[in-house]
N, C-alpha and C positions, 0 to 999 in steps of 0.2 A: 588664895583658891589657883589663879592661874600661874602664878610663877612655881606652887608645889609643882607645876605639871611641866613645868618649862623644857624637861628631861625628855615625856615622852612627845613633846610637840617637836621638839629638836630629830626626833628616831621619825615623827611620822613626817617631817618634811626629807629627811633623808630618803626614806621609803618613797616619797612623789618622787625626786629626782632619780631612784633606779629605776624606776617605771617607766619616764620618759629620758632615758640614758641616752637614747640616738635624737634627742629633738634639742639642738643648740639654745633655742630661744627659750627653752622649760628650764633649762640648766641655768640660765642666764637670771629668768624671774624666783629660781626660789634661792638665788645666792653662792651659788658654787665654788664662790673662790673662798667663802670663809671656812671649807674644808681643808684648805692647803696646809701642810706639817712647815713648810718653811716660811716665817714672817715674812723675809724678805721678798719673797716672791708673790706676796697677797696684795691686791689693791691694783693702784694704777704707779707708772714708775714714777719715782718722786726724783727732780733733776732741779739743779739752779734753773737752767732755760725754764721749765715749766711753770715754776715761782715768777721767773720775770715774763712771762709772756702774758697772752691773752687768757690763759686758764687760770691765772694769778686769783687767790679769793679775792683780794680788795677790788679787783676790777669786777670777774664775773658775780661777785655779789650785788654790787652797785646797778648791773646792766640785769639781774634776776629781781631786785627791789624796783628799779625802775619801771622795767618790765609787768610784774605783778600788777603795777598802781594802775598802768594802764590799763591791763586785764580786768582789773575792777570794775573801772570809768566804764569800759567798754560792755561790760555784762550788767552793771548798773542801767546803763542808759538801754541796753538790751530788753531787762527787764522792767523798763518803765514804757517802753514802747508795748510789751506783749500786754500788760496790766490796764494801758491805754484802751488798747485793742479789746480787749474781754470787756471793758466797760462799757466802749462802744457798741460791743456788737450786744451785750446783755441790753442796755439801754434801746438798742432797735428793735430787739425782740418785744420788749415791753410796749414799744410805740406800736408795733404790728400786732400785738394781742389788744392793743385796746381800740385799735383800728377796726379789727373783728367784732370785736363786743360791741362798739358803736352800731356797725351796720347791721349786726342782729339788731340789735333793737328799733332801729330805723325799719327794719323789714318786717319786725313783730309790728309797729305801730301801724304801718302801710296795712298790711294783711290785715288789721283788725277794722281800718279804714274802708277796706275795701267790702270784706264782712258787711260792715254798717250801711253802706249806700245801696246793697243790694237786696238788706232785711228791710231798710225804708220804702223801699219802691214796691216792694212784694207785699206790703203792709195793708189790709183790708183798708185800714184809715186812709191811705194814700189811694187808694185805687177809688173809695167813695165818692174823696173830692171836696168832704167836710174842711174847707179852709181852716175853722176855729180849732178845731180835733188837730191838722197837721199843725199848724203853728204853736198849737200845745205841747207837741212830740217831739218838731225841732228844737225849742227853748228847753226840754228836757234832757235831749243829747246835746246842744251844746254847753249846759251849764255839767252833765254829768263828764264830755270831756275836753276841757279848755283847748283842747290843741287845735279846735274847731274854731275857723275865724269866722265863718259865715255859711250856714245854710239855708238852702232856700228851695221851692217848689213852683215850676212853671208850668201853666196849662198848653194844652195842646196846641194853642198860640202862639206860645213862647212869653207871656204874662202873666209875670209872680203874683201868683196868687197867695203864698205864704211863706214866712222866710223869719230868720232871728233879726232881723233889722228891721222893724217897722216900716221906715223909709225906702225901702227897696220894693216894696209892695205895689203890685199895678206896674211896675216897668217893664217894658218889651224888651225881650232876651232872643227875638226869635233869628237875627242874623249873628247872635252871638257863636264862636265856633264849640263851645261845649253843647249848645242847644243843638246845633244843628245836625252835629256827627250823634249825638245820643240817638237823635229822631232817624236818622238815615241807617246806622250801623242796627238800632233795636239792642244792642250792646251795652256793657258799660265803658266810659270814654275817659281815660288820663290822658291828663293835660301835665305839662312836664313844668316844675317852680318857675314863678316869674311873678311879676309886679300885677297885681288883679287891682281894676276899679271898684270893684263889688266888696274888698275888702282895706278900702282906702289908701292903697296903693301899695300893700306889706306883700312881701314875696310870699306866694302861695303855691301848692298844688292843688289840681282840682281833679275831681270824682265827681261824673254825672253818671246817671241810671236812668233807661227807659221806665217811666210806670206803664203797664200794660191791663188792659181789662181781660174777661175771662175768656173771650174769644180770641185775643191778643191784640186790641186795636190801640192804637198809640191814645193814651190819657195826658200825657205829660212827662217832666222830667223832674228828679229829683238830685239835686247839685250841692256839692259843699265844697268850701275854703279850707285845706289845712295850712296851717300856720308853718311855717320851716324854722321861726325864732321861737316858738311855743317847743318842736320838735329838739330843737338844741339845748332848752332843759332837763329833758328826759333822762340824759345821758352825761350829766354834770360829776356824779358819783364817781364816774371812770375817770374824768379827768382830775378829778379830786383824790380821790385814790392815788394817781400817779405823783401829784405834788405832794401829797404826804411823803408820799416813799424818798422823792428826791430833794425836798426842800423847797422854800417859797422862793430862792435866789434863780431858781430852774423857772424860763418862759416856754409857757407850753402853748402852741400855736394849733388851730384845728380849720379844716376847710371842707366844705361839701364840693362836687363837681359836678355835671353834667357828662354824659360820656364821651361828650366832644370836649370836655375840658371848659367849659366855663364856668366859675364861681356861683355859687348857688346861695351857702352860707360861708359867712368869714366871724373868726370869732375876735377880731382884734380891727382891721380896717375898715369893715362890711361893704366889701367890692361888689356883693353879687350884681350879677346880670351887667359888671362893666367889663372883667379882666378874663380871659383865655390863659390860663395857663400851659396849655399843653402849644397851644400856636406861639407861646412866650419859650418854649425849648424845655420845661421844665421836669427833669427826668422823673419824678413821680408822679407827674400827673400825664405820662405814658406809659405808666407801670401797672396801672391799677386796675384794666382790664384787659391786660394782655398776659399777664404774671399771677403766680398767688398772692396771697397776702405775705407780705415781707416789708423790709423795710433799706433805704439807699440813703448814703452819704452825697451831699448835693449841695449848691450854692443860691443860699435867702436871693429871690431877684430883687427886691427890692432894697433891704439892709446889706445885701454884698458879704455875708458872713457864712462860714459853713455850720449846714445843721443837719440833723439826721430826721428822717423823715420816716414813719409807718404808714402804711398805704395798704386798704382793701377795698371791694367792690361790694356792695348791696345786690341780695339776690331780686329786689323787688316783685312786685307782683307777675310772676311769671304765668299766669292765664292770659295776663291783656300784652306783658311784655314791658312794662312802663315802670318808672321810677329804680332805674339803673344808675346809683349812683357812686361815683368816687368818694372816698374816705381819706386825708391827710392829715396824718395829728405828727407834729415837727417840736424837737427841740432844739436851741443852740447848743453846737459842739460846745464851746467854750465853756459852757453854764455846767456841763458834766465833767469836765474833765479838769477843770482848773484847781477843783480841790483835792485831786489826786496830784495834779504837778506842783502845790503849796507843799501836802505832805510829803514828797519824791524830794523836793527841794530841800527843805529842812533837814531827810533823812542824811544826805547827800552830804550838805553842809556838815553836820554834824561826825558823817564818819570820816570827810577828808579832817576833821578837827582831832582825828583819833590815828587817823592813818600816819601822819607825819612824826608825832613820837615813835610809832610802830617802827617805822621806817628806822630809824635812827638806832632802836635797841635792834631793830634784826640786824643792821648791818654790824654792829658791835659784838652780837651773840655769836654771828657767821665766823669772825675775825679769830674771836676767841676760841671759837671748837678746833677752828682748823690748826690754831699754835696748838691746842694740848691736846691733840690726837699724837696716837700714838700706832706704831706697827699692830702692837697687841689690842689696843683699845679698838682698833679697825676690825681687825678679826672676830673681836666679841660682838660689835656692833653689826655686825655682816650675820653673826648667828640670831642674834636677837631680831635683826630685820625678817630673817628665815620665819620665825617663832612669830611677829608681829601677822606677817603676811597668811600664816595659819590661821592665827586667829581671827584675822578679817574676814577669812572665806567663811570662818564658823558667824561669826557675829552679824555679818550680811546677808547671810541665810534668809529669806522670809519664814521660815518654818523653826520651831523647836528642835534644836540640836542638844543631846546628852550623851556624855561618852561616858562608859562603865568600866571596871577594871572586871576581872574574872570572878569575881565574890560579889559583884552586882553593886559596889560603891561608885557615886558619881563623883568623878574627877574632873569634868568638864561639861562647862553648860555655857549656853550664849544666852545673849538679853530676852530675845523671843522666850524661851524656857522660862527666865525669871518671869517676864509679864503674863505668860500662860499660867503655870502652875502657884505664882504669888509669893515665891520663896527670892532671896536675894543671892547672889553668885556664891558668898561665903556661907549661908545657910544651905544651900546645894550638896556644898562641897561635903564628902566624907560621909553624906547620909545614903542609905541604902535605897536602891530605884524603887522597891517595893510601897517607900512613903509616898511616892505620887500615884500610886494604884489604888482604887475603893478597897476597906477594908474584905468585903468579901470574895475577894478574889487574889489577895494575896499568896496567900497557900500555896493556891494554882498556878499563879507566875513564879514563885520561887523553883517548882518543879518543871516547869516549862523552859524557866532561864536557865537553871542548871543542864539543861538536856541540850539547849541552844547551844553553851559554850562548850561542849564535846563536841557536836559538829556542827560548826558553823557554817550559815548559807547566808548568802544575800538575799531574802524575800521581804514582802509585805507581811507584817504580824498578824495571826486573826482573822485570814481570809475568808469571808462572808460570814464574819462576829461583828457585832456591834460592841466596839471598845469604849470604854470611858478610862479618863484619868481623874486623878482629885487634886484638888486645887489646896492649898492653904488651910483654908476655911471650911473647908469637909465637901465643898460641893462637889458633885461631878459634872463631866460633859463630855460628851462625846467624841474620840478622837480619830485620826487613822494614824498606825505606824507603821514604818519600815526600818529594817535593822541589815547592819552590815558590819565584818570585824575585820580587824587589823590587829597584826604582829607587830610589835617594837621590842627594844631591849629589857624594857619591864613588864612584860607580858604580852597577853592577850587584853583587847580591848573589845568593847561592843559599842558600836556610833548607832543609836536609837534618833530618828527625824521623826517629830511627832508633828501632827497638823491638827487644829481645833475644827471642826466639821459642824460647829454648832449650828452657824445662820444656813448652813446644807439643809440639817436635819427639820431646822426650825421651815424652811422653804417646802419642802416634802410634807409637813404638817398642815401647812397654812392651804398649800395646794388640793389635799383632804379636806381640811376644813372649808377652803371655798367652794370645791364640788360639794359637799354635803347642803350647803347654805343654799347653793342657786336651785338644789332639788327641794329643798323646805320652801323657799319662796315660791318655786315652781307651783309646788303643791297647795300653799296656802293662796294664791293668785285663781287659781281652778275652784277652790272649796268659796272663797269669794264670789266667784263670778256666778258659780252654780246658786249660791244664797240670794244672792240680789236677783238674779233671772226670776227666781221661782217667788221672791218678796215682789217684784213687779206684775209678775203673771196674775197674782191675786186679784189687784184693784182694776186691771186691765180687762177680766173678765167681768167686774164689775161694772164698768164704763158700759161693755157690748152690752150684758144682760138690760142695762136699764135703756140703751137705745133700743132695742127689741122691744119693750116695752111703749117706748114712747110711739113707736112706729106702729104698734095696735092701738094708739088712740084718734081721736081725730085731728089730722092736721089738713095744711093747705100744702099745693102742692109744693110750694117753693120750700116750706117747711120739710117735709116728705121728702124733699132732694138734700137738705142739709144734714136730715138724720139718717140716708141710706149712706151718703159721703161717711158722716160718722163712724158709722157700725163697719163701711167698708174698711175706714184706716184701721179701725182697732181690730178686725180681724189680721189686716196684712201685719200690723206692731206687734201683736197677740202671737201669730207665724215665727215672726223673725226671734221673739223671744225664747220661743220655745225651742227653735234651733239653736240657738245660744245657752239654753239650759242642756242640751241635749251635747252640745259640742264640750261643755265646761264637764259634764257627766262623765263623758268617755274620756276625758283628758284626765280627770282626777279616778276612773275605774270605778265610777259608782254608777255607772247606768246599767239599769235594770230592765228587764219586759215583766210586765205586770200579767200577773193569769190567773183570771176572775172570770167568774159566770156572766153574761150578758145576751142579752137578746140581738141576734145579727140582723134581723129583718128590721128592729126598731132603729137599730145604730144604720144602717144602710138609708132609712127612710129619713134621718135626721141629717145625712148630707146632703140627700138630694134636694131636703128642702132648703138648705145654705145655698147651694150651687143653680137653685131654680130660676133666683132671680138673675145671674149673671148669664146664665142661658137665654133666658126671654129680652134679653138686650141685645142678644145677638141671634133674636128672631127664630129662637129653636125651643121646642117645645121637651123639656126634660123629663123624661118619666122612666117607673121601672116595675116589670111585672113579676110576681113571685109564684110558681106553680110548684105544688103543692103535691107530693104522689107522684107518680109514673103517669097518669091521666090528666094529673092537672086538677081533677075535682073534690079533691079530698079539704075535709073542711079544716079552717085556718087554726095555729096553734103556734106560738112562740116557738124560735128558732134558738133554741139553749146552746152555747159554744163557750168554750173557755178560751180565752188570749186577752191580752191589752187593746182596751176596748179606746181608749186614750189614742194608742200610734193607730191602731185601725181606720180610725175617722181621720187622723193626718193624713194618713199616706190615700186616703179615698178622694180628700178633699184636694192634695197633689196632683190628680188625672186631669183635672180640667187643664 
């Protein structure tokens, strides 16, 4: 097919020559010497001095061959260097991600333990001082969360009265830092990991919270020891995933550091509390708290080998500024690159084994080619070279290119067109261009094609319309088409550049779908929030109602105080639930105001009854006077009105 169009290609090359007649470089690129009518003037001058000189084929071919081998070796070395660097960069990114994942898991663990110690300190069991109940609670906590090495409660004098380790009960801890700081500060105290005698010398982090009475008096402390050895097991899955990815031959190490660089956990040497990596000059130990998570290539301080270290830093407990640790995860560089080095070495040896025979063949071929060339062959080769250059321009184009004659028959196509439409070059040759158009558009396309051939212009086809192409199997796909025309000795030809825009259309549809999905998710969230708020409000009304009934019974002062507290909390919680319900209804467009008949006077009296207790607590006497008629002496009658009684009561309740 391409040979059949060689004449047209040659003419197109001649046309390009005419377009660039004033550009010497363009003339040289198109091989203008091939158009010389005198063969003796074509090509380089042939003389004995040239054949015997430095440009003799037997000499320059050897130089060319050796140079090609050297370039190939240099290129191979460069490829190996690029591959190795990319492998190291990918491994470093994986290590940085692993360090961030470990830091996140540590943060989650420590925040949960921080919440645990506050919950225990505020528990009524601990405020009541029942040692047996406290011991049972502590033991349950230790069993539920193995990360606790030891949990204990000390009274106001510093004596342990409850603990998970019975042998520590009765010990005097009033001079220990954690007890003294908790008593003096009145808040949660955190102590960075260190060896603890309470945990049999294990490396533990300490959290201590004061236990206070109702009046804020100091009753004692609850303290916990969090074992770092158990925390290490929490993120073993992260290290295991890396090990599975790289293979068992890769050695993965990790370390936890204090912010000052002291090792508090070590996966291999267990040098906790002994080594300070920042003082020893380890780069990663100086980067985890001064730079965002990342990786660095450095030298292993102990083994003296190159390693890749990913680093990150935990957020710790931000409320008290504690447990900001550095996370280092490293692997030996040689463990990662040794497989690729072995593979590249084998490829290089195989390449060398193949290159030497090829070099000999190349030398022989170059000499034979030089000896067999004649002036006529050189002229023909120049013409073919011009054709090859033109075809190369067509074949190297990123879009499909089709060239048709005046009758709409395809005379030339590139590989992109073959891949796009599913036809081979030979199958496309001679076919009508309408073969690549969906059947429902073919007749209209013939009319437009005939009109364009009569009045050729360079333009995009179907501007503003959705164009479609048709593959060999009949499937259609969206395209963009640009048209241009050229004149040769064989007639007028149309050049069509076709681009598949399937991905662009899919991206547009995905954006629309994503928008609709987000809107649907927002509606589902609002509906769920409205339903749950309504379902929670029903039992809460029951709780408040039963509390009111309980208050109507005979109670002691203490019981009445507790019941009042329950009712007050329930009313506050009900108000919050009502706000959530209104918000969710408003967001989902379902908020409506009811309009029903109700007794306005009775509704106001109900609100006064609810607020009277609060007013009395503040030393106020809350009352409401209703005046009926202009003189205020008319007989009582219900005040009927139409409105949303529930919203009316809520607004009245919020006035206080």
